[in-house]
C-alpha positions as CSV (number, residue, x, y, z in Angstrom):
1,X,25.2,25.7,-23.8
2,X,21.8,24.6,-24.6
3,X,19.8,21.8,-22.7
4,X,17.2,20.2,-24.7
5,X,13.9,19.4,-22.5
6,X,13.8,15.9,-21.4
7,X,11.3,14.5,-23.9
8,X,11.3,11.0,-22.1
9,X,10.4,12.7,-18.8
10,X,7.7,14.8,-20.3
11,X,6.3,11.7,-21.9
12,X,6.6,9.5,-18.8
13,X,4.7,12.5,-16.9
14,X,2.0,12.9,-19.6
15,X,1.5,9.1,-19.5
16,X,1.1,9.0,-15.6
17,X,-1.3,12.0,-15.6
18,X,-3.6,10.3,-18.2
19,X,-3.5,6.9,-16.3
20,X,-4.3,9.0,-13.1
21,X,-7.1,10.7,-14.7
22,X,-8.5,7.5,-16.0
23,X,-8.5,6.0,-12.5
24,X,-10.3,8.8,-10.9
25,X,-12.8,8.9,-13.6
26,X,-13.7,5.1,-12.8
27,X,-14.4,5.8,-9.1
28,X,-17.8,4.1,-8.2
29,X,-18.5,3.4,-11.8
30,X,-16.7,0.2,-12.5
31,X,-16.3,-2.7,-10.2
32,X,-13.1,-3.6,-8.4
33,X,-10.2,-1.2,-7.3
34,X,-7.7,0.7,-9.9
35,X,-4.2,1.7,-9.1
36,X,-1.4,3.0,-11.3
37,X,2.1,1.4,-11.0
38,X,5.2,1.7,-12.9
39,X,4.1,-0.9,-15.6
40,X,0.5,0.8,-16.0
41,X,-2.8,0.6,-14.5
42,X,-3.7,-2.6,-12.0
43,X,-7.1,-3.5,-11.8
44,X,-8.4,-6.1,-9.1
45,X,-11.7,-7.0,-10.5
46,X,-12.9,-8.9,-7.5
47,X,-14.8,-6.9,-4.7
48,X,-12.9,-7.7,-1.5
49,X,-14.5,-10.7,0.4
50,X,-15.4,-11.0,3.8
51,X,-12.3,-12.4,5.2
52,X,-10.3,-9.7,3.3
53,X,-12.4,-6.9,5.0
54,X,-12.8,-8.6,8.7
55,X,-8.9,-8.8,8.5
56,X,-8.8,-5.1,7.7
57,X,-10.9,-4.2,10.7
58,X,-9.1,-6.7,12.9
59,X,-6.0,-5.0,12.2
60,X,-7.3,-1.5,12.5
61,X,-8.7,-2.1,15.9
62,X,-5.5,-3.8,16.9
63,X,-3.3,-1.1,15.9
64,X,-5.2,1.6,17.1
65,X,-5.2,0.2,20.5
66,X,-1.5,0.2,20.8
67,X,-0.9,3.7,19.1
68,X,-1.2,7.3,20.4
69,X,-4.7,9.0,19.6
70,X,-3.1,11.2,17.1
71,X,-1.9,8.2,14.9
72,X,-4.7,6.0,13.1
73,X,-4.9,3.1,11.0
74,X,-6.8,4.5,8.2
75,X,-8.9,2.4,5.6
76,X,-10.3,3.8,2.6
77,X,-9.8,6.9,0.4
78,X,-7.8,9.0,-0.5
79,X,-5.2,7.2,-2.6
80,X,-1.4,7.6,-1.7
81,X,0.5,9.4,-4.6
82,X,4.1,10.0,-5.5
83,X,3.6,11.7,-8.9
84,X,7.6,12.2,-9.7
85,X,7.5,8.0,-9.5
86,X,4.4,7.8,-11.6
87,X,2.7,5.7,-8.7
88,X,-0.6,6.0,-7.2
89,X,-1.8,3.1,-4.9
90,X,-4.6,2.8,-2.2
91,X,-3.3,0.7,0.7
92,X,-5.9,-1.6,2.6
93,X,-4.5,0.1,5.8
94,X,-2.5,3.5,6.2
95,X,-0.8,4.2,9.4
96,X,-0.6,7.9,9.4
97,X,-0.9,11.0,11.7
98,X,-4.3,12.9,11.8
99,X,-2.5,16.1,11.0
100,X,-1.0,14.4,7.8
101,X,-4.6,13.4,6.7
102,X,-5.5,17.3,6.4
103,X,-4.6,17.9,2.8
104,X,-6.3,18.3,-0.4
105,X,-6.1,15.5,-2.8
106,X,-3.9,12.3,-2.2
107,X,-2.1,11.5,0.7
108,X,1.9,12.3,0.6
109,X,3.6,8.6,0.9
110,X,6.4,9.8,2.9
111,X,4.1,10.8,5.7
112,X,2.6,7.3,6.4
113,X,4.6,5.1,9.3
114,X,3.5,2.0,7.3
115,X,1.1,0.5,4.7
116,X,-0.6,-2.7,5.3
117,X,-2.1,-4.8,2.7
118,X,-4.2,-8.0,3.1
119,X,-3.3,-10.1,0.1
120,X,-6.3,-10.4,-2.6
121,X,-7.0,-13.8,-3.4
122,X,-7.6,-12.8,-7.2
123,X,-4.3,-11.0,-7.7
124,X,-1.6,-11.9,-5.0
125,X,1.1,-10.8,-6.9
126,X,0.0,-7.3,-6.5
127,X,0.7,-7.4,-2.9
128,X,3.7,-9.9,-2.9
129,X,5.6,-8.4,-5.8
130,X,4.3,-4.9,-7.4
131,X,3.5,-3.4,-4.2
132,X,7.0,-4.7,-2.6
133,X,8.7,-2.7,-5.4
134,X,6.5,0.4,-5.4
135,X,6.3,1.2,-1.7
136,X,10.0,1.6,-1.3
137,X,10.2,3.7,-4.3
138,X,7.3,5.8,-3.0
139,X,9.4,6.3,0.5
140,X,6.9,4.2,2.7
141,X,9.1,3.1,5.3
142,X,7.3,-0.1,6.5
143,X,5.2,-2.4,4.5
144,X,3.2,-5.3,6.2
145,X,1.7,-7.9,4.2
146,X,-1.0,-10.5,5.6
147,X,-2.0,-13.3,3.5
148,X,-5.4,-15.0,4.3
149,X,-4.7,-17.8,1.8
150,X,-1.6,-19.2,3.9
151,X,-2.0,-17.7,7.1
152,X,1.4,-15.9,6.7
153,X,2.7,-12.6,6.3
154,X,5.7,-10.3,6.2
155,X,7.0,-6.8,7.6
156,X,9.5,-5.3,5.3
157,X,11.9,-2.3,6.6
158,X,14.8,-0.5,5.9
159,X,14.7,1.1,2.6
160,X,18.0,1.1,0.9
161,X,19.4,1.9,-2.7
162,X,19.9,-1.0,-5.1
163,X,20.7,-0.8,-9.0
164,X,16.8,-1.6,-9.6
165,X,15.9,1.4,-7.1
166,X,15.2,1.7,-3.6
167,X,14.1,-1.6,-2.1
168,X,13.5,-3.0,1.4
169,X,16.4,-4.4,3.1
170,X,14.9,-6.3,5.8
171,X,12.1,-8.9,5.5
172,X,10.6,-10.5,8.8
173,X,8.4,-13.4,7.8
174,X,5.4,-14.7,10.3
175,X,2.7,-16.9,10.6
176,X,-0.8,-16.4,12.1
177,X,-0.6,-16.6,16.0
178,X,2.5,-14.7,16.4
179,X,3.1,-11.1,17.5
180,X,3.9,-8.9,14.7
181,X,5.5,-5.6,15.1
182,X,4.6,-3.0,12.3
183,X,6.7,0.5,12.9
184,X,6.7,0.9,16.6
185,X,3.2,-1.1,17.2
186,X,3.2,-4.8,18.3
187,X,-0.2,-6.6,17.5
188,X,-1.4,-10.3,18.0
189,X,-2.3,-12.1,14.9
190,X,-4.6,-14.8,16.5
191,X,-7.7,-15.1,15.2
192,X,-7.3,-13.6,11.8
193,X,-9.8,-15.0,9.2
194,X,-8.4,-17.1,6.5
195,X,-9.9,-17.6,3.0
196,X,-12.0,-20.8,2.7
197,X,-10.3,-23.4,0.5
């Protein structure tokens, strides 16, 4: 019996590696943030604005006050990558153990306790649609979304199989001012900044 190589798989893998190489080559040379999704490269042209960055600071501090010292709410590099799925993302905050950060290259998404995103004013569907699809595919168990446009958000958990691939089964919506539980940690959302109208 002869088994022919899966050319579609090889082609998808080559396509992903080419996109990843492009994204890595643009670091610090082009404005905005590049990520690789199932559909291709996502480019958020806008640099994060004050309320976006300030929200990240507040969330990081609030989370880290509730977590043991060996777990952090990390902002910044490196990316989180699931090469077999062809996805490379950079969450605004990654809840991860310090020991799982001691790796060369990208973080393994299965080591994250949670990914937290602050919705971009310029491309909200990236956070509300594409990442809601990509993060369960990557195996990230908790995805929390904070939306400074509306003062609302959601925490998504319980990955389960569907005909379209893994998806989050549970969604808990919240409004700013309510306490929110992300994984094992509960934080206040009062006083988080909003985008100006």
